[in-house]
C-alpha positions in Angstrom: 7.9 -13.2 12.3 10.8 -10.9 11.8 10.3 -8.3 9.1 12.7 -6.7 6.6 12.2 -3.0 5.9 13.5 -0.5 3.4 14.7 3.1 4.0 13.6 6.4 2.7 16.3 6.5 0.1 14.9 3.4 -1.5 11.3 4.7 -1.3 12.4 7.8 -3.2 14.3 5.8 -5.7 11.3 3.6 -6.4 9.0 6.6 -6.8 11.4 8.3 -9.2 11.6 5.1 -11.3 7.8 5.0 -11.4 7.7 8.6 -12.7 10.5 7.9 -15.2 8.5 4.9 -16.6 4.9 6.2 -16.5 5.2 10.0 -16.4 4.5 12.6 -13.8 6.3 15.1 -11.6 9.3 14.0 -9.6 9.9 15.4 -6.1 8.9 15.2 -2.5 6.1 17.4 -1.0 6.7 16.3 2.6 9.7 14.2 3.5 8.6 14.1 7.1 5.4 12.3 6.3 7.3 9.7 4.3 9.8 9.3 7.1 7.1 8.9 9.6 5.3 6.3 7.6 8.4 4.2 7.2 9.3 4.5 10.9 5.8 3.7 12.1 5.7 0.6 9.9 8.4 -0.9 12.1 6.3 -0.5 15.3 5.2 -4.0 16.2 2.9 -2.7 18.9 0.7 -0.8 16.5 1.3 -3.0 13.5 2.0 -6.5 14.8 1.0 -8.6 11.7 2.0 -8.4 8.1 -1.5 -7.3 7.1 -1.4 -4.4 9.6 1.9 -3.2 8.3 0.9 -3.6 4.7 -2.3 -1.7 5.3 -0.4 1.1 7.1 2.2 1.4 4.3 -0.3 1.3 1.4 -2.8 3.7 3.0 -0.2 6.2 4.3 1.7 6.4 1.0 -1.6 6.7 -0.9 -3.2 9.3 1.3 -0.4 11.4 2.8 0.8 12.8 -0.6 4.4 12.8 0.4 5.3 12.9 -3.3 4.5 15.6 -5.9 2.9 13.0 -8.1 2.4 9.2 -8.3 1.3 8.6 -4.7 -1.2 5.9 -5.7 1.4 4.2 -7.9 4.0 4.5 -5.2 1.7 2.9 -2.6 1.3 -0.1 -4.8 5.0 -0.4 -5.8 6.3 0.1 -2.3 3.8 -2.3 -0.7 4.7 -4.9 -3.3 8.4 -4.4 -2.6 7.7 -4.9 1.1 6.1 -8.2 0.3 9.0 -9.2 -2.0 11.8 -8.4 0.5 9.8 -10.4 3.2 9.9 -13.5 1.1 6.6 -13.6 -0.6 6.3 -15.4 -3.9 6.1 -13.7 -7.2 2.5 -15.0 -7.6 1.4 -13.4 -4.3 3.1 -10.1 -5.2 1.5 -10.1 -8.6 -2.0 -10.9 -7.1 -1.5 -8.0 -4.6 -0.5 -5.6 -7.4 -3.4 -6.7 -9.5 -6.0 -6.2 -6.7 -4.5 -3.0 -5.4 -4.6 -1.4 -8.9 -8.4 -1.6 -8.5 -8.4 -0.3 -4.9 -5.8 2.5 -5.0 -8.1 5.1 -6.6 -10.9 4.3 -4.2 -8.6 4.7 -1.2 -7.4 8.1 -2.6 -11.0 9.2 -3.2 -12.0 8.3 0.4 -14.4 5.5 -0.7 -12.3 2.8 0.9 -11.1 3.7 4.4 -8.3 2.1 6.4 -10.6 -0.4 8.1 -12.0 -1.7 4.8 -8.5 -1.8 3.3 -7.4 -4.0 6.2 -10.3 -6.4 5.5 -9.4 -6.5 1.8 -5.7 -7.2 2.5 -6.6 -9.8 5.2 -8.9 -11.5 2.7 -6.2 -11.6 0.0 -3.7 -13.3 2.3 -5.9 -15.5 4.3 -8.7 -16.5 2.0 -7.3 -16.0 -1.5 -10.4 -14.3 -2.7 -13.0 -12.0 -1.2 -16.0 -13.4 0.7 -19.4 -12.5 -0.7 -19.9 -10.2 2.3 -16.7 -8.4 1.6 -17.5 -8.1 -2.1 -20.8 -6.4 -1.1 -19.0 -4.1 1.3 -16.6 -3.1 -1.4 -19.4 -2.5 -3.9 -21.3 -0.4 -1.4 -18.2 1.7 -0.6 -17.6 2.4 -4.2 -21.2 3.6 -4.6 -20.9 6.3 -2.0 
């Protein structure tokens, strides 16, 4: 599969729109981290599948704090946009947003790590819902 990507200018624009709509502080803390995330996303050796790319994008935007404020919101919005520009239906994008709203805080608070996030994203796209085993893993991670 060939992927479509967005540039750093678009990422900043989306972030600023989020801040305008929901409040917070505009501005970039570390443009290099943002640039690195978007460049690495295009590396098919490290991130060969959609789920790998989506996990990297969501996790890195969420955790790297490239922006002054709104990193969790930006991780959801930019990941959803990545799905959208790569041809995913509105219902899939909506499901992703809905599920990631519940996950973003736990990623930021180090309760859900990159590996568990990848399992969650894989489950969303390949199973449509979480397996009982994954549900238990998520519950356990949130308890720690």
